[in-house]
KEVEX-562815 format. One record per atom (N, C-alpha, C): residue in one letter; atom name; residue number from 1; x, y negated, z negated. Coordinates in Angstrom, 3 decimals. Each point is the difference from the previous one (the first is absolute). Layout:
REM KEVEX-562815
NODE   residuo   atomo   num       east      north         up
NODE         A      CA   NUM          X          Y          Z
...
//
This chain:
REM KEVEX-562815
NODE   residuo   atomo   num       east      north         up
NODE         M       N     1      0.840      1.186      0.000
NODE         M      CA     1     -0.840     -1.186      0.000
NODE         M       C     1      0.885     -1.250      0.000
NODE         I       N     2     -0.322     -0.950      0.845
NODE         I      CA     2      0.751     -1.251      0.098
NODE         I       C     2     -0.406     -0.910     -1.159
NODE         M       N     3      0.998     -0.587     -0.626
NODE         M      CA     3     -0.259     -0.943     -1.095
NODE         M       C     3      0.098     -1.424      0.551
NODE         Y       N     4     -1.090     -0.711     -0.103
NODE         Y      CA     4     -0.032     -1.389      0.440
NODE         Y       C     4      0.100     -0.902     -1.220
NODE         P       N     5      0.603     -1.188      0.163
NODE         P      CA     5      0.058     -0.930     -1.128
NODE         P       C     5     -1.412     -0.363     -0.488
NODE         T       N     6     -0.140     -0.116     -1.285
NODE         T      CA     6     -1.292     -0.366     -0.602
NODE         T       C     6     -0.507     -1.319      0.572
NODE         E       N     7      0.899     -0.930      0.211
NODE         E      CA     7     -0.393     -1.307      0.541
NODE         E       C     7     -0.591      0.135      1.400
NODE         Y       N     8      0.541      0.905      0.787
NODE         Y      CA     8     -0.532      0.245      1.341
NODE         Y       C     8     -1.411      0.579     -0.099
NODE         I       N     9     -0.194      0.948     -0.907
NODE         I      CA     9     -1.333      0.583     -0.210
NODE         I       C     9     -0.978     -1.105     -0.402
NODE         N       N    10      0.419     -0.859     -0.926
NODE         N      CA    10     -0.870     -1.094     -0.446
NODE         N       C    10     -0.309     -0.966      1.136
NODE         Y       N    11      0.991     -0.248      0.846
NODE         Y      CA    11     -0.205     -0.834      1.188
NODE         Y       C    11     -1.100      0.610      0.869
NODE         L       N    12      0.124      1.299      0.263
NODE         L      CA    12     -0.984      0.678      0.856
NODE         L       C    12     -1.395     -0.042     -0.604
NODE         I       N    13     -0.085      0.135     -1.307
NODE         I      CA    13     -1.302     -0.042     -0.678
NODE         I       C    13     -0.656     -1.360      0.209
NODE         H       N    14      0.755     -1.059     -0.188
NODE         H      CA    14     -0.577     -1.335      0.195
NODE         H       C    14     -0.235     -0.303      1.482
NODE         F       N    15      0.883      0.469      0.855
NODE         F      CA    15     -0.140     -0.248      1.438
NODE         F       C    15     -1.274      0.651      0.536
NODE         H       N    16     -0.270      1.226     -0.441
NODE         H      CA    16     -1.139      0.762      0.515
NODE         H       C    16     -1.207      0.005     -0.925
NODE         G       N    17      0.183     -0.497     -1.230
NODE         G      CA    17     -1.084      0.037     -0.968
NODE         G       C    17     -0.684     -1.346     -0.111
NODE         D       N    18      0.442     -0.804     -0.948
NODE         D      CA    18     -0.651     -1.299     -0.208
NODE         D       C    18      0.447     -1.057      1.003
NODE         R       N    19      0.936      0.352      0.861
NODE         R      CA    19      0.513     -0.911      1.044
NODE         R       C    19      0.601     -1.261     -0.606
NODE         D       N    20      0.623      0.152     -1.157
NODE         D      CA    20      0.650     -1.121     -0.660
NODE         D       C    20      1.420     -0.116      0.554
NODE         Y       N    21      0.102     -0.654      1.144
NODE         Y      CA    21      1.277     -0.110      0.698
NODE         Y       C    21      1.004     -0.839     -0.787
NODE         F       N    22     -0.498     -0.937     -0.783
NODE         F      CA    22      0.900     -0.793     -0.836
NODE         F       C    22      0.677      0.914     -1.017
NODE         E       N    23     -0.768      0.888     -0.601
NODE         E      CA    23      0.561      0.954     -0.962
NODE         E       C    23      0.976      0.944      0.694
NODE         C       N    24     -0.320      0.422      1.218
NODE         C      CA    24      0.927      0.840      0.779
NODE         C       C    24      1.355     -0.687      0.111
NODE         H       N    25     -0.042     -1.258      0.354
NODE         H      CA    25      1.217     -0.799      0.140
NODE         H       C    25      0.764     -0.054     -1.311
NODE         E       N    26     -0.695     -0.302     -1.097
NODE         E      CA    26      0.640     -0.120     -1.311
NODE         E       C    26      0.678      1.309     -0.415
NODE         I       N    27     -0.719      1.104      0.157
NODE         I      CA    27      0.507      1.316     -0.410
NODE         I       C    27      1.279      0.351      0.749
NODE         L       N    28     -0.052     -0.107      1.329
NODE         L      CA    28      1.168      0.415      0.786
NODE         L       C    28      1.137     -0.997     -0.051
NODE         E       N    29     -0.306     -1.261     -0.195
NODE         E      CA    29      1.085     -0.971     -0.113
NODE         E       C    29      0.843      0.280     -1.239
NODE         E       N    30     -0.645      0.282     -1.117
NODE         E      CA    30      0.735      0.341     -1.220
NODE         E       C    30      0.839      1.262      0.210
NODE         Y       N    31     -0.579      0.989      0.649
NODE         Y      CA    31      0.722      1.251      0.261
NODE         Y       C    31      1.198     -0.257      0.922
NODE         W       N    32     -0.240     -0.716      1.094
NODE         W      CA    32      1.061     -0.301      0.959
NODE         W       C    32      1.163     -0.720     -0.681
NODE         K       N    33     -0.316     -0.938     -0.879
NODE         K      CA    33      1.049     -0.746     -0.695
NODE         K       C    33      0.876      0.907     -0.860
NODE         T       N    34     -0.556      1.103     -0.483
NODE         T      CA    34      0.788      0.901     -0.845
NODE         T       C    34      0.786      1.021      0.803
NODE         V       N    35     -0.445      0.331      1.223
NODE         V      CA    35      0.668      1.075      0.744
NODE         V       C    35      0.772     -0.453      1.236
NODE         D       N    36     -0.345     -1.174      0.573
NODE         D      CA    36      0.598     -0.353      1.290
NODE         D       C    36     -0.027     -1.511      0.238
NODE         R       N    37      0.128     -0.768     -1.052
NODE         R      CA    37     -0.209     -1.444      0.007
NODE         R       C    37      0.707     -0.754      1.136
NODE         A       N    38      1.212      0.343      0.282
NODE         A      CA    38      0.778     -0.742      0.990
NODE         A       C    38     -0.414      0.325      1.440
NODE         N       N    39     -0.744      1.052      0.183
NODE         N      CA    39     -0.345      0.474      1.339
NODE         N       C    39     -1.334     -0.584      0.470
NODE         K       N    40      0.077     -1.041      0.810
NODE         K      CA    40     -1.210     -0.649      0.530
NODE         K       C    40     -0.654      0.830      1.110
NODE         E       N    41      0.684      1.061      0.426
NODE         E      CA    41     -0.536      0.899      1.028
NODE         E       C    41     -0.479      1.321     -0.614
NODE         S       N    42     -0.183      0.010     -1.303
NODE         S      CA    42     -0.445      1.188     -0.718
NODE         S       C    42     -1.418      0.394      0.430
NODE         I       N    43     -0.265      1.282     -0.016
NODE         I      CA    43     -1.353      0.491      0.289
NODE         I       C    43     -0.994     -0.608     -0.979
NODE         W       N    44      0.455     -0.249     -1.239
NODE         W      CA    44     -0.890     -0.594     -1.006
NODE         W       C    44     -0.382     -1.410      0.391
NODE         V       N    45      0.916     -0.742      0.604
NODE         V      CA    45     -0.310     -1.350      0.475
NODE         V       C    45     -1.061      0.068      1.099
NODE         A       N    46      0.098      0.991      0.869
NODE         A      CA    46     -0.996      0.158      1.063
NODE         A       C    46     -1.391      0.225     -0.592
NODE         F       N    47     -0.086      0.860     -1.005
NODE         F      CA    47     -1.302      0.240     -0.635
NODE         F       C    47     -0.501     -1.240     -0.735
NODE         I       N    48      0.914     -0.731     -0.629
NODE         I      CA    48     -0.377     -1.254     -0.667
NODE         I       C    48     -0.575     -0.970      1.027
NODE         L       N    49      0.704     -0.166      1.107
NODE         L      CA    49     -0.461     -0.912      1.049
NODE         L       C    49     -1.328      0.440      0.600
NODE         L       N    50     -0.207      1.296      0.123
NODE         L      CA    50     -1.273      0.507      0.516
NODE         L       C    50     -1.149     -0.401     -0.924
NODE         S       N    51      0.204      0.143     -1.295
NODE         S      CA    51     -1.068     -0.388     -0.928
NODE         S       C    51     -0.220     -1.517      0.027
NODE         V       N    52      1.075     -0.768      0.120
NODE         V      CA    52     -0.121     -1.460      0.089
NODE         V       C    52     -0.750     -0.388      1.272
NODE         S       N    53      0.304      0.676      1.092
NODE         S      CA    53     -0.705     -0.261      1.250
NODE         S       C    53     -1.497      0.266     -0.148
NODE         N       N    54     -0.336      1.112     -0.620
NODE         N      CA    54     -1.420      0.310     -0.214
NODE         N       C    54     -0.662     -1.041     -0.889
NODE         Y       N    55      0.712     -0.445     -1.015
NODE         Y      CA    55     -0.524     -1.030     -0.899
NODE         Y       C    55     -0.308     -1.270      0.791
NODE         H       N    56      0.948     -0.442      0.828
NODE         H      CA    56     -0.207     -1.200      0.817
NODE         H       C    56     -1.130      0.199      1.011
NODE         Y       N    57      0.005      1.140      0.654
NODE         Y      CA    57     -0.994      0.266      1.039
NODE         Y       C    57     -1.407     -0.036     -0.595
NODE         R       N    58     -0.178      0.643     -1.132
NODE         R      CA    58     -1.314      0.043     -0.646
NODE         R       C    58     -0.460     -1.410     -0.386
NODE         R       N    59      0.943     -0.887     -0.337
NODE         R      CA    59     -0.321     -1.382     -0.367
NODE         R       C    59     -0.091     -0.909      1.232
NODE         N       N    60      0.078      0.598      1.168
NODE         N      CA    60     -0.100     -0.706      1.278
NODE         N       C    60      1.195     -0.912      0.277
NODE         N       N    61      1.128      0.315     -0.606
NODE         N      CA    61      1.253     -0.709      0.292
NODE         N       C    61      0.711      0.832      1.070
NODE         K       N    62     -0.410     -0.190      1.231
NODE         K      CA    62      0.507      0.834      1.088
NODE         K       C    62      1.471     -0.287      0.306
NODE         I       N    63      0.433     -1.230     -0.209
NODE         I      CA    63      1.410     -0.324      0.240
NODE         I       C    63      0.875      0.763     -0.990
NODE         G       N    64     -0.349     -0.053     -1.274
NODE         G      CA    64      0.758      0.731     -1.018
NODE         G       C    64     -0.082      1.503      0.208
NODE         A       N    65     -1.188      0.475      0.384
NODE         A      CA    65     -0.187      1.440      0.237
NODE         A       C    65      0.871      0.476      1.156
NODE         K       N    66      0.019     -0.768      1.071
NODE         K      CA    66      0.789      0.381      1.175
NODE         K       C    66      1.498      0.001     -0.324
NODE         K       N    67      0.458     -1.071     -0.639
NODE         K      CA    67      1.424     -0.134     -0.302
NODE         K       C    67      0.491      1.141     -0.896
NODE         T       N    68     -0.743      0.304     -1.056
NODE         T      CA    68      0.446      1.051     -0.919
NODE         T       C    68     -0.153      1.385      0.618
NODE         L       N    69     -1.012      0.190      0.831
NODE         L      CA    69     -0.149      1.299      0.658
NODE         L       C    69      1.120      0.218      1.020
NODE         Q       N    70      0.386     -1.039      0.715
NODE         Q      CA    70      1.112      0.137      0.945
NODE         Q       C    70      1.288      0.406     -0.724
NODE         K       N    71      0.258     -0.615     -1.143
NODE         K      CA    71      1.187      0.363     -0.783
NODE         K       C    71     -0.097      1.434     -0.492
NODE         A       N    72     -1.171      0.362     -0.506
NODE         A      CA    72     -0.199      1.376     -0.496
NODE         A       C    72      0.214      1.005      1.124
NODE         L       N    73     -0.587     -0.268      1.149
NODE         L      CA    73      0.116      0.905      1.146
NODE         L       C    73      1.452      0.159      0.430
NODE         S       N    74      0.737     -1.085      0.011
NODE         S      CA    74      1.417      0.049      0.365
NODE         S       C    74      0.775      0.928     -0.938
NODE         I       N    75     -0.258     -0.125     -1.295
NODE         I      CA    75      0.686      0.861     -0.968
NODE         I       C    75     -0.479      1.438      0.132
NODE         F       N    76     -1.292      0.209      0.138
NODE         F      CA    76     -0.524      1.361      0.143
NODE         F       C    76      0.627      0.706      1.207
NODE         I       N    77      0.180     -0.727      1.087
NODE         I      CA    77      0.619      0.601      1.192
NODE         I       C    77      1.431      0.429     -0.318
NODE         K       N    78      0.747     -0.856     -0.699
NODE         K      CA    78      1.386      0.329     -0.369
NODE         K       C    78      0.082      1.137     -1.010
NODE         Q       N    79     -1.013      0.124     -0.854
NODE         Q      CA    79      0.007      0.992     -1.075
NODE         Q       C    79     -0.991      1.133      0.279
NODE         K       N    80     -0.213      0.270      1.264
NODE         K      CA    80     -1.019      0.963      0.429
NODE         K       C    80      0.117      1.351     -0.710
NODE         H       N    81      1.210      0.496     -0.156
NODE         H      CA    81      0.191      1.311     -0.645
NODE         H       C    81     -0.467     -0.012     -1.452
NODE         Q       N    82      0.155     -1.141     -0.676
NODE         Q      CA    82     -0.413     -0.085     -1.409
NODE         Q       C    82     -1.517     -0.009     -0.153
NODE         I       N    83     -0.707     -0.468      1.008
NODE         I      CA    83     -1.459      0.004     -0.050
NODE         I       C    83     -0.487      1.433     -0.166
NODE         N       N    84      0.544      0.888      0.837
NODE         N      CA    84     -0.390      1.413     -0.072
NODE         N       C    84      0.377      0.610     -1.342
NODE         D       N    85      1.147     -0.402     -0.546
NODE         D      CA    85      0.434      0.505     -1.307
NODE         D       C    85     -0.962     -0.396     -1.112
NODE         L       N    86     -0.803     -1.020      0.240
NODE         L      CA    86     -0.966     -0.467     -0.993
NODE         L       C    86     -1.412      0.547      0.249
NODE         G       N    87     -0.078      1.046      0.833
NODE         G      CA    87     -1.276      0.670      0.212
NODE         G       C    87     -0.932     -0.686      0.981
NODE         I       N    88      0.542     -0.921      0.786
NODE         I      CA    88     -0.800     -0.756      0.969
NODE         I       C    88      0.496      0.305      1.405
NODE         D       N    89     -0.921      0.192      0.907
NODE         D      CA    89      0.328      0.278      1.397
NODE         D       C    89      0.508     -1.292      0.649
NODE         S       N    90      1.291     -0.057      0.277
NODE         S      CA    90      0.617     -1.234      0.510
NODE         S       C    90     -0.550     -0.418      1.355
NODE         E       N    91     -0.206      0.974      0.896
NODE         E      CA    91     -0.506     -0.346      1.340
NODE         E       C    91     -1.380     -0.648     -0.082
NODE         V       N    92     -0.878      0.604     -0.795
NODE         V      CA    92     -1.359     -0.523     -0.139
NODE         V       C    92      0.036     -1.364     -0.691
NODE         L       N    93      0.815     -0.132     -1.043
NODE         L      CA    93      0.088     -1.276     -0.707
NODE         L       C    93      0.471     -1.114      0.927
NODE         L       N    94      1.051      0.239      0.755
NODE         L      CA    94      0.523     -1.039      0.890
NODE         L       C    94     -1.037     -0.422      1.036
NODE         E       N    95     -0.704      0.956      0.567
NODE         E      CA    95     -1.057     -0.337      0.967
NODE         E       C    95     -1.128     -0.777     -0.672
NODE         Q       N    96     -0.358      0.425     -1.203
NODE         Q      CA    96     -1.058     -0.662     -0.761
NODE         Q       C    96      0.368     -1.460     -0.289
NODE         L       N    97      1.244     -0.226     -0.376
NODE         L      CA    97      0.426     -1.358     -0.332
NODE         L       C    97      0.143     -0.871      1.249
NODE         K       N    98      0.415      0.587      1.102
NODE         K      CA    98      0.049     -0.754      1.262
NODE         K       C    98     -1.406     -0.426      0.420
NODE         Q       N    99     -0.965      0.892     -0.190
NODE         Q      CA    99     -1.388     -0.333      0.314
NODE         Q       C    99     -0.524     -1.082     -0.945
NODE         R       N   100      0.378      0.100     -1.251
NODE         R      CA   100     -0.431     -1.013     -0.976
NODE         R       C   100      0.553     -1.371      0.371
NODE         L       N   101      1.240     -0.028      0.452
NODE         L      CA   101      0.599     -1.255      0.446
NODE         L       C   101     -0.792     -0.580      1.179
NODE         K       N   102     -0.389      0.853      0.929
NODE         K      CA   102     -0.839     -0.453      1.125
NODE         K       C   102     -1.332     -0.546     -0.494
NODE         N       N   103     -0.586      0.668     -0.995
NODE         N      CA   103     -1.276     -0.461     -0.554
NODE         N       C   103      0.138     -1.379     -0.632
NODE         I       N   104      1.095     -0.203     -0.723
NODE         I      CA   104      0.246     -1.307     -0.623
NODE         I       C   104      0.158     -1.059      1.085
NODE         E       N   105      0.808      0.312      1.014
NODE         E      CA   105      0.241     -0.950      1.092
NODE         E       C   105     -1.279     -0.311      0.774
NODE         A       N   106     -0.913      0.959      0.074
NODE         A      CA   106     -1.270     -0.193      0.707
NODE         A       C   106     -1.054     -0.638     -0.907
NODE         N       N   107      0.413     -0.403     -1.200
NODE         N      CA   107     -0.886     -0.641     -0.958
NODE         N       C   107     -1.177      0.887     -0.428
NODE         E       N   108      0.265      1.310     -0.022
NODE         E      CA   108     -1.017      0.952     -0.457
NODE         E       C   108     -0.158     -0.137     -1.511
NODE         P       N   109     -1.191      0.271     -0.520
NODE         P      CA   109     -0.174     -0.074     -1.446
NODE         P       C   109      0.748      1.131     -0.711
NODE         Y       N   110      0.366     -0.240     -1.244
NODE         Y      CA   110      0.697      0.986     -0.824
NODE         Y       C   110     -0.847      1.258     -0.160
NODE         Q       N   111      0.673      1.136      0.058
NODE         Q      CA   111     -0.594      1.291     -0.348
NODE         Q       C   111      1.038      0.776     -0.797
NODE         S       N   112     -0.475      0.729     -1.011
NODE         S      CA   112      0.900      0.827     -0.799
NODE         S       C   112      0.611      1.081      0.881
NODE         I       N   113      1.250      0.351     -0.300
NODE         I      CA   113      0.652      1.113      0.685
NODE         I       C   113      0.472      1.005     -1.046
NODE         N       N   114      0.159      1.223      0.441
NODE         N      CA   114      0.552      1.057     -0.838
NODE         N       C   114      1.299      0.476      0.628
NODE         L       N   115      0.997      0.159     -0.825
NODE         L      CA   115      1.275      0.502      0.497
NODE         L       C   115     -0.154      1.472      0.365
NODE         P       N   116      0.647      0.435      1.081
NODE         P      CA   116     -0.148      1.391      0.460
NODE         P       C   116      0.841      0.978     -0.830
NODE         I       N   117     -0.467      0.264     -1.207
NODE         I      CA   117      0.698      0.915     -0.904
NODE         I       C   117     -0.261      1.427      0.470
NODE         Y       N   118      1.061      0.753      0.231
NODE         Y      CA   118     -0.163      1.393      0.416
NODE         Y       C   118      0.226      0.991     -1.140
NODE         D       N   119      0.662     -0.437     -1.062
NODE         D      CA   119      0.298      0.872     -1.131
NODE         D       C   119     -1.274      0.178     -0.837
NODE         Q       N   120     -0.607      1.185      0.114
NODE         Q      CA   120     -1.261      0.267     -0.677
NODE         Q       C   120      0.127     -0.038     -1.522
NODE         L       N   121      1.151      0.382     -0.522
NODE         L      CA   121      0.202     -0.068     -1.453
NODE         L       C   121      0.059     -1.454     -0.469
NODE         L       N   122      0.588     -0.856      0.807
NODE         L      CA   122      0.045     -1.424     -0.316
NODE         L       C   122     -1.419     -0.577      0.004
NODE         I       N   123     -0.772      0.349      0.996
NODE         I      CA   123     -1.391     -0.469      0.066
NODE         I       C   123     -0.764      0.480     -1.235
NODE         H       N   124      0.172      1.273     -0.337
NODE         H      CA   124     -0.701      0.564     -1.159
NODE         H       C   124      0.384     -0.744     -1.280
NODE         R       N   125      1.277     -0.271     -0.162
NODE         R      CA   125      0.462     -0.708     -1.202
NODE         R       C   125     -0.591     -1.410     -0.060
NODE         C       N   126      0.008     -0.695      1.126
NODE         C      CA   126     -0.553     -1.355      0.043
NODE         C       C   126     -1.502      0.005     -0.279
NODE         R       N   127     -0.709      0.944      0.601
NODE         R      CA   127     -1.451      0.095     -0.235
NODE         R       C   127     -0.309      0.276     -1.463
NODE         S       N   128      0.765      0.889     -0.593
NODE         S      CA   128     -0.209      0.336     -1.416
NODE         S       C   128      0.212     -1.219     -0.889
NODE         L       N   129      1.058     -0.749      0.279
NODE         L      CA   129      0.265     -1.204     -0.785
NODE         L       C   129     -1.073     -1.059      0.226
NODE         C       N   130     -0.475     -0.118      1.223
NODE         C      CA   130     -1.103     -0.928      0.284
NODE         C       C   130     -1.242      0.405     -0.797
NODE         D       N   131     -0.294      1.298     -0.030
NODE         D      CA   131     -1.154      0.483     -0.771
NODE         D       C   131      0.127     -0.402     -1.465
NODE         R       N   132      1.194      0.186     -0.561
NODE         R      CA   132      0.227     -0.370     -1.401
NODE         R       C   132     -0.211     -1.493     -0.241
NODE         L       N   133      0.388     -0.793      0.992
NODE         L      CA   133     -0.137     -1.458     -0.113
NODE         L       C   133     -1.386     -0.494      0.438
NODE         Q       N   134     -0.823      0.931      0.433
NODE         Q      CA   134     -1.341     -0.303      0.516
NODE         Q       C   134      0.056     -0.949      1.195
NODE         I       N   135      0.933      0.328      0.891
NODE         I      CA   135      0.167     -0.727      1.262
NODE         I       C   135     -0.270      0.997      1.119
NODE         R       N   136     -0.783     -0.405      0.982
NODE         R      CA   136     -0.291      0.900      1.107
NODE         R       C   136      1.139     -0.041      1.022
NODE         W       N   137      0.569      1.149      0.304
NODE         W      CA   137      1.084      0.143      0.972
NODE         W       C   137     -0.517     -0.375      1.385
NODE         Q       N   138      0.737     -0.816      0.689
NODE         Q      CA   138     -0.258     -0.454      1.363
NODE         Q       C   138     -1.306     -0.778      0.156
NODE         Q       N   139     -0.395     -0.696     -1.055
NODE         Q      CA   139     -1.142     -0.894      0.144
NODE         Q       C   139      0.439     -1.224      0.802
NODE         V       N   140     -0.926     -0.655      0.635
NODE         V      CA   140      0.332     -1.216      0.737
NODE         V       C   140      0.104     -1.157     -0.977
NODE         S       N   141      0.722     -1.019      0.392
NODE         S      CA   141      0.169     -1.176     -0.850
NODE         S       C   141     -1.345     -0.625     -0.319
NODE         D       N   142     -0.143     -0.362     -1.252
NODE         D      CA   142     -1.180     -0.734     -0.442
NODE         D       C   142      0.318     -1.480      0.188
NODE         L       N   143     -0.436     -0.544      1.114
NODE         L      CA   143      0.323     -1.389      0.334
NODE         L       C   143     -0.696     -0.998     -0.912
NODE         S       N   144     -0.951      0.468     -0.802
NODE         S      CA   144     -0.678     -0.889     -0.945
NODE         S       C   144      0.717     -0.060     -1.350
NODE         N       N   145      1.015      0.845     -0.202
NODE         N      CA   145      0.741      0.018     -1.263
NODE         N       C   145      1.107     -1.055      0.054
NODE         M       N   146     -0.348     -1.200     -0.406
NODE         M      CA   146      0.937     -1.119      0.100
NODE         M       C   146      1.217      0.176     -0.906
NODE         D       N   147     -0.133      0.787     -1.067
NODE         D      CA   147      1.151      0.233     -0.882
NODE         D       C   147      1.100      0.781      0.712
NODE         I       N   148     -0.371      0.825      0.961
NODE         I      CA   148      1.003      0.741      0.770
NODE         I       C   148      0.354     -0.743      1.284
NODE         V       N   149     -1.004     -0.520      0.690
NODE         V      CA   149      0.247     -0.686      1.275
NODE         V       C   149      0.911     -1.215     -0.197
NODE         H       N   150     -0.198     -0.741     -1.083
NODE         H      CA   150      0.794     -1.211     -0.258
NODE         H       C   150      0.828      0.150     -1.275
NODE         R       N   151      0.560      1.161     -0.186
NODE         R      CA   151      0.680      0.319     -1.252
NODE         R       C   151      1.129     -0.964     -0.350
NODE         H       N   152      0.759     -0.439      0.987
NODE         H      CA   152      1.128     -0.886     -0.302
NODE         H       C   152     -0.467     -1.338     -0.586
NODE         L       N   153     -1.223     -0.380      0.286
NODE         L      CA   153     -0.525     -1.255     -0.534
NODE         L       C   153     -0.562      0.162     -1.409
NODE         R       N   154     -0.303      1.236     -0.383
NODE         R      CA   154     -0.709      0.251     -1.253
NODE         R       C   154      0.859      0.620     -1.088
NODE         R       N   155      1.263      0.270      0.298
NODE         R      CA   155      0.835      0.670     -0.995
NODE         R       C   155      0.666     -1.007     -0.928
NODE         D       N   156      0.418      0.485     -1.132
NODE         D      CA   156      0.720     -0.815     -0.966
NODE         D       C   156      1.462     -0.077      0.433
NODE         R       N   157      0.455     -1.192      0.350
NODE         R      CA   157      1.364     -0.175      0.496
NODE         R       C   157      0.924     -0.589     -1.056
NODE         S       N   158     -0.446     -0.094     -1.225
NODE         S      CA   158      0.815     -0.647     -1.035
NODE         S       C   158      1.342      0.702     -0.198
NODE         L       N   159      0.031      1.327      0.049
NODE         L      CA   159      1.252      0.736     -0.168
NODE         L       C   159      0.960     -0.280      1.161
NODE         V       N   160     -0.522     -0.005      1.227
NODE         V      CA   160      0.826     -0.278      1.183
NODE         V       C   160      0.569     -1.418     -0.082
NODE         I       N   161     -0.837     -0.944     -0.362
NODE         I      CA   161      0.433     -1.394     -0.111
NODE         I       C   161      1.086     -0.134     -1.062
NODE         Q       N   162     -0.185      0.675     -1.136
NODE         Q      CA   162      0.995     -0.056     -1.072
NODE         Q       C   162      1.320      0.631      0.434
NODE         E       N   163     -0.062      1.156      0.690
NODE         E      CA   163      1.219      0.658      0.478
NODE         E       C   163      0.761     -0.890      0.971
NODE         R       N   164     -0.715     -0.676      0.886
NODE         R      CA   164      0.655     -0.908      0.957
NODE         R       C   164      0.651     -1.175     -0.725
NODE         A       N   165     -0.696     -0.550     -0.989
NODE         A      CA   165      0.552     -1.118     -0.766
NODE         A       C   165      1.248      0.441     -0.761
NODE         D       N   166     -0.041      1.194     -0.584
NODE         D      CA   166      1.165      0.530     -0.721
NODE         D       C   166      1.185      0.219      0.939
NODE         A       N   167     -0.277      0.515      1.191
NODE         A      CA   167      1.070      0.249      0.970
NODE         A       C   167      0.610     -1.334      0.460
NODE         L       N   168     -0.830     -0.998      0.237
NODE         L      CA   168      0.485     -1.314      0.400
NODE         L       C   168      0.861     -0.616     -1.097
NODE         K       N   169     -0.449      0.119     -1.230
NODE         K      CA   169      0.757     -0.523     -1.145
NODE         K       C   169      1.356      0.696     -0.105
NODE         A       N   170      0.015      1.321      0.174
NODE         A      CA   170      1.242      0.765     -0.088
NODE         A       C   170      0.976     -0.423      1.104
NODE         R       N   171     -0.512     -0.253      1.199
NODE         R      CA   171      0.871     -0.440      1.105
NODE         R       C   171      0.595     -1.371     -0.299
NODE         R       N   172     -0.782     -0.868     -0.589
NODE         R      CA   172      0.483     -1.354     -0.319
NODE         R       C   172      1.074      0.019     -1.073
NODE         L       N   173     -0.064      0.989     -0.879
NODE         L      CA   173      0.978      0.095     -1.089
NODE         L       C   173      1.330      0.584      0.452
NODE         R       N   174      0.059      0.583      1.157
NODE         R      CA   174      1.251      0.612      0.485
NODE         R       C   174      1.029     -1.000      0.377
//
C-alpha cells in the first residue's frame, strides 16, 4: 500500500469535499515549506496553485484563475511522473487542466472539477475521512456559502499581520 502524506490526503478531502480551496492552499503550503521550501517547481506548488486557481475562478476572478492555472500546468507538465506517484492519472489531469484553461479563457462559468484519482485505496481513505467529517465526497461547490467562496476576506489575519510586523522589526534590527 502506498503511503501518502497526511497533508495531501487532507488537501484531497477539501478539494473534493467542501471545496474549500483556500484551506487546500493553506494545508499544502505549510507541508511544502517543511519538505521542499526552496523548490518553486515542486509538485506541491502545482497543487497549491491549482487550488488557488479554483478559488479565483469560483470568485469570477478569471485573470487570477488563468495566471495561476497556467503556472500550475507548467509545473505539472515538468513533474508529470510525480502526479502518477500520487495516485492521479497524469494524462487525464493534464488534459482536464488544459480544458479548464480554455473554459476560463472563453469566460465560461466556474464548475467544480474532480481530480482523476486512480488509486482506489486512496479514494476509499478520502471518502471515509469525508464521512467522519460529514462532508460529501465530490459534491459541487456551494456557491451560496460565502464563508468558503470569500474565505480570504473573512478569516482572522491578526496572526499573519503580527508575524509580518515581527519579521520587519527583526530585519531592521540587523
